[in-house]
C-alpha positions in Angstrom: 0.0 0.0 0.0 1.3 3.5 -0.9 2.0 5.8 2.0 0.8 9.4 1.9 2.6 12.3 3.5 0.0 13.6 5.9 2.0 16.8 6.6 1.6 17.9 3.0 -2.2 17.8 2.4 -2.9 21.4 1.4 -3.2 20.5 -2.3 -4.6 17.0 -1.8 -8.2 15.8 -1.7 -9.3 12.5 -0.1 -12.1 10.3 -1.2 -12.8 7.7 1.5 -14.9 4.5 1.3 -16.5 5.3 -2.0 -19.2 2.8 -2.9 -19.0 1.8 -6.6 -22.1 0.0 -7.9 -20.3 -1.8 -10.7 -17.0 -1.9 -12.6 -18.3 0.6 -15.1 -19.2 3.0 -12.3 -15.6 2.7 -10.9 -14.0 3.3 -14.3 -16.2 6.4 -14.9 -15.0 7.8 -11.6 -11.3 7.5 -12.5 -11.9 8.7 -16.0 -13.6 11.8 -14.7 -10.6 12.6 -12.5 -8.1 12.0 -15.4 -9.9 14.7 -17.4 -9.3 17.3 -14.8 -6.3 19.2 -16.1 -5.3 20.6 -12.7 -4.9 17.1 -11.2 -1.2 16.2 -10.9 -1.5 12.7 -9.6 -4.0 10.1 -8.3 -3.0 7.8 -5.4 -5.2 4.8 -4.6 -4.8 3.0 -1.3 -6.9 0.2 0.3 -9.6 2.5 1.5 -8.9 5.9 -0.1 -8.4 7.7 -3.4 -6.2 10.8 -3.0 -6.1 13.5 -5.7 -2.9 15.5 -5.8 -3.5 19.0 -7.4 -0.8 21.1 -9.0 -1.9 23.9 -6.7 -5.0 25.0 -4.8 -5.7 28.1 -6.9 -8.6 27.0 -8.9 -10.9 29.2 -11.1 -14.7 29.1 -10.9 -15.1 26.3 -13.5 -12.4 24.1 -12.0 -13.9 24.4 -8.5 -17.3 23.6 -10.0 -15.9 20.5 -11.6 -14.7 19.3 -8.1 -18.0 20.2 -6.4 -19.9 18.1 -9.0 -17.5 15.2 -8.6 -17.8 15.3 -4.8 -21.6 15.6 -5.0 -22.0 12.7 -7.5 -19.9 10.3 -5.5 -21.3 11.5 -2.1 -18.1 12.8 -0.6 -18.1 15.4 2.2 -17.6 18.8 0.6 -16.1 20.5 3.6 -12.6 19.6 2.7 -13.0 22.0 -0.3 -12.9 24.9 2.1 -9.1 25.2 1.5 -9.7 25.7 -2.2 -12.1 28.7 -1.8 -10.3 31.9 -2.6 -11.4 35.5 -3.1 -11.2 34.9 -6.8 -13.9 32.2 -6.7 -15.7 32.7 -3.4 -18.1 35.5 -4.5 -19.2 33.4 -7.5 -19.8 30.4 -5.3 -21.9 32.4 -2.8 -24.0 34.0 -5.5 -24.5 31.2 -8.0 -24.1 28.1 -5.9 -25.6 29.0 -2.5 -26.6 25.5 -1.5 -23.1 24.2 -2.3 -21.5 27.0 -0.3 -23.5 25.9 2.7 -22.4 22.3 2.2 -18.8 23.4 2.1 -18.9 25.9 5.0 -22.0 24.9 7.0 -25.3 26.6 7.2 -24.1 29.7 8.9 -20.9 30.1 6.9 -17.3 30.1 8.1 -16.5 30.4 11.9 -14.8 33.7 12.6 -11.5 32.6 14.2 -9.2 35.4 13.2 -11.7 37.8 12.0 -12.9 41.4 11.4 -16.4 42.8 11.8 -17.4 45.3 9.1 -20.5 47.0 10.3 -23.0 48.3 10.6 -23.2 48.7 6.9 -25.7 51.1 5.3 -25.8 51.0 1.5 -27.4 53.7 -0.6 -28.2 51.4 -3.5 -27.6 47.8 -4.8 -24.7 49.3 -6.8 -23.2 50.8 -3.7 -23.2 47.3 -2.1 -21.7 45.7 -5.2 -18.8 48.3 -5.1 -18.2 47.6 -1.4 -18.0 43.8 -2.1 -15.6 44.4 -5.0 -13.4 46.4 -2.7 -13.5 43.8 0.1 -12.5 41.1 -2.5 -9.2 43.0 -3.1 -8.1 42.4 0.6 -5.5 39.7 0.1 -5.7 38.6 3.7 -9.4 37.8 3.4 -10.0 34.0 3.6 -13.8 33.9 3.8 -16.7 36.0 4.8 -20.5 36.0 5.4 -23.2 38.6 5.8 -25.6 38.6 8.7 -28.2 41.4 8.5 -26.2 44.5 7.9 -22.8 43.2 9.2 -20.1 41.4 7.3 -18.0 38.9 9.3 -14.6 38.1 7.7 -12.0 35.5 8.3 -8.4 36.5 7.8 -5.3 34.4 7.1 -2.9 34.3 10.0 0.0 35.9 8.1 1.9 39.2 8.5 0.2 42.1 6.7 2.0 44.5 4.4 1.6 48.3 4.7 -0.4 48.7 1.5 -2.8 45.9 2.5 -3.3 47.6 5.9 -4.0 50.9 4.2 -6.6 49.2 2.1 -8.4 47.9 5.1 -8.2 51.2 6.9 -9.6 52.8 3.7 -12.6 50.6 3.8 -13.4 51.5 7.4 -13.0 55.2 6.6 -15.1 55.2 3.5 -18.0 53.3 5.0 -17.8 54.9 8.4 -17.5 51.6 10.2 -17.6 51.2 13.9 -14.9 49.4 16.1 -11.8 50.5 14.2 -9.8 49.5 17.3 -10.0 45.9 16.0 -7.6 46.8 13.2 -5.1 48.2 15.7 -5.5 45.2 17.9 -4.7 42.7 15.1 -2.2 44.6 13.0 -0.8 47.4 15.2 2.9 47.8 15.7 5.4 50.5 16.7 6.0 51.3 13.1 2.3 51.8 12.0 0.6 53.3 15.0 0.1 56.6 13.1 -2.1 54.9 10.6 -4.8 54.2 13.2 -4.9 57.5 15.0 -7.0 59.4 12.5 -9.4 56.5 12.0 -10.0 55.9 15.7 -10.4 59.7 16.4 -12.9 60.0 13.5 -15.0 57.1 14.9 -15.0 58.5 18.4 -16.2 61.8 17.1 -19.0 60.1 15.3 -20.1 58.1 18.3 -19.9 60.8 20.9 -23.1 62.8 21.5 -23.1 66.5 20.6 -22.7 68.8 23.6 
């Protein structure tokens, strides 16, 4: 039996205990996988089939291929979470809502290392679209979900560059968002303290009642 490096699973997908109804059914499964151009290798063990991808950066159609494969052969879609990127997430949420729930759960991703954008008050549907377009450019954004007029976002646990930080601060300024202190708590350092001063002062002025 082939051994799999369990410490290098980021670009690997595992199919466990698949039930094939006949030999043709089994052949069709492997033929489907072979047609996926982004699959680097296929490893079959006694109880598993492991797909090794060239990388995890899939476009919308490529991700849809995998969702269809998982759905057809009744495989848990939750392991596809690691393949959801800003480049394909919005399409998945808008066009494949049910599949998004199957991947992330009914309520969406759990906010572990997150930011809260809100309350949000949009002037028009186009205003909301432009906000989402801007949010999608945040490279540290792993996933997000809306609940009423608040957007909850998961962030990757990696150091943030100065331009990315300015981008986040710009969103908070433009949309007059509350709780800017959360940016300082997560990304503040001795070198960038000045970036938060104006933002926090502006928010305090907005929240304080007039004399």
